[in-house]
C-alpha distance (Angstrom), angle and dihedral (degrees) to the residues before:
residue distance angle dihedral
M1 . . .
L2 3.81 . .
T3 3.79 89.4 .
R4 3.80 91.1 52.2
L5 3.80 90.8 51.3
G6 3.78 90.3 49.6
L7 3.80 93.1 -115.1
L8 3.79 94.8 112.8
T9 3.75 122.1 44.7
S10 3.77 127.6 -172.4
G11 3.80 93.4 -140.7
N12 3.79 95.5 69.8
G13 3.79 100.6 52.0
G14 3.79 94.8 -90.2
R15 3.77 95.5 -60.9
I16 3.76 120.4 149.2
N17 3.80 114.3 -101.4
N18 3.80 98.3 -123.9
G19 3.79 94.5 -167.4
K20 3.78 93.8 61.3
A21 3.79 93.3 37.9
K22 3.81 91.4 53.2
K23 3.81 91.5 46.9
H24 3.81 91.8 51.8
A25 3.80 90.9 47.1
S26 3.82 91.8 48.2
D27 3.79 91.6 48.5
A28 3.81 91.3 50.1
R29 3.80 91.5 47.9
A30 3.81 91.5 49.5
K31 3.80 91.4 50.4
A32 3.82 89.9 50.2
L33 3.82 91.1 50.9
A34 3.82 95.2 45.2
P35 3.84 95.7 90.7
T36 3.81 91.2 48.6
I37 3.80 91.8 50.0
A38 3.81 90.7 47.9
K39 3.83 90.9 51.8
L40 3.80 91.6 49.2
Q41 3.78 92.4 49.7
K42 3.80 91.1 47.0
A43 3.81 88.8 51.2
G44 3.81 90.0 55.9
F45 3.80 102.1 -95.5
V46 3.79 97.5 130.6
S47 3.81 107.3 142.2
L48 3.79 119.3 84.0
K49 3.79 90.3 -121.1
A50 3.82 93.3 51.0
I51 3.81 92.7 48.4
A52 3.82 91.4 47.2
R53 3.80 91.7 49.3
E54 3.80 92.9 48.3
L55 3.82 94.1 47.3
S56 3.81 89.4 51.2
E57 3.81 92.2 46.1
Q58 3.81 89.8 51.7
E59 3.83 86.7 52.1
I60 3.79 92.8 -122.0
P61 3.80 102.2 155.6
S62 3.77 120.7 -127.5
A63 3.80 119.8 -124.7
Q64 3.80 88.9 -86.8
G65 3.80 91.9 46.4
G66 3.78 97.3 -108.3
K67 3.78 139.0 89.3
W68 3.78 123.6 -40.1
H69 3.80 121.2 -110.7
P70 3.80 128.7 -165.5
S71 3.81 89.6 -109.0
S72 3.81 92.5 55.1
V73 3.81 90.4 48.7
S74 3.80 89.2 49.6
R75 3.81 91.2 53.1
L76 3.82 90.5 47.0
L77 3.81 91.8 51.5
Q78 3.80 91.3 47.6
R79 3.82 90.3 50.8
L80 3.81 91.6 48.7
K81 3.80 90.6 50.0
R82 3.80 90.9 49.8
L83 3.80 91.7 47.8
E84 3.80 91.0 48.7
T85 3.80 91.6 50.4
S86 3.81 93.5 46.5
S87 3.81 92.3 50.2
R88 3.82 93.3 55.7
T89 3.77 123.7 94.0
P90 3.82 117.6 -109.9
E91 3.80 88.9 -105.5
E92 3.81 91.7 54.7
N93 3.81 91.2 48.5
A94 3.81 90.8 52.7
G95 3.79 91.3 61.7
P96 3.82 127.5 -155.7
K97 3.77 119.5 -22.9
């Protein structure tokens, strides 16, 4: 199964490809945090600093298990935007005509 997901390749002695594994884990984490981010933004927490502060206050651990920083929120938002764009159909990505 790991080979099929691209996490295990035969060319490197059967070792796990950490780059792809980390990307999949980061994508999954971003998707799990998406509803929380949406709620915060709806509640008026729109700046990177405000979102970071609120995530830390709610004791939601960052990817490294510590406090949130504006830069980590920025990367999370960029990842969510990329995931949203990649999940759309080509017609949706084209936009209105």
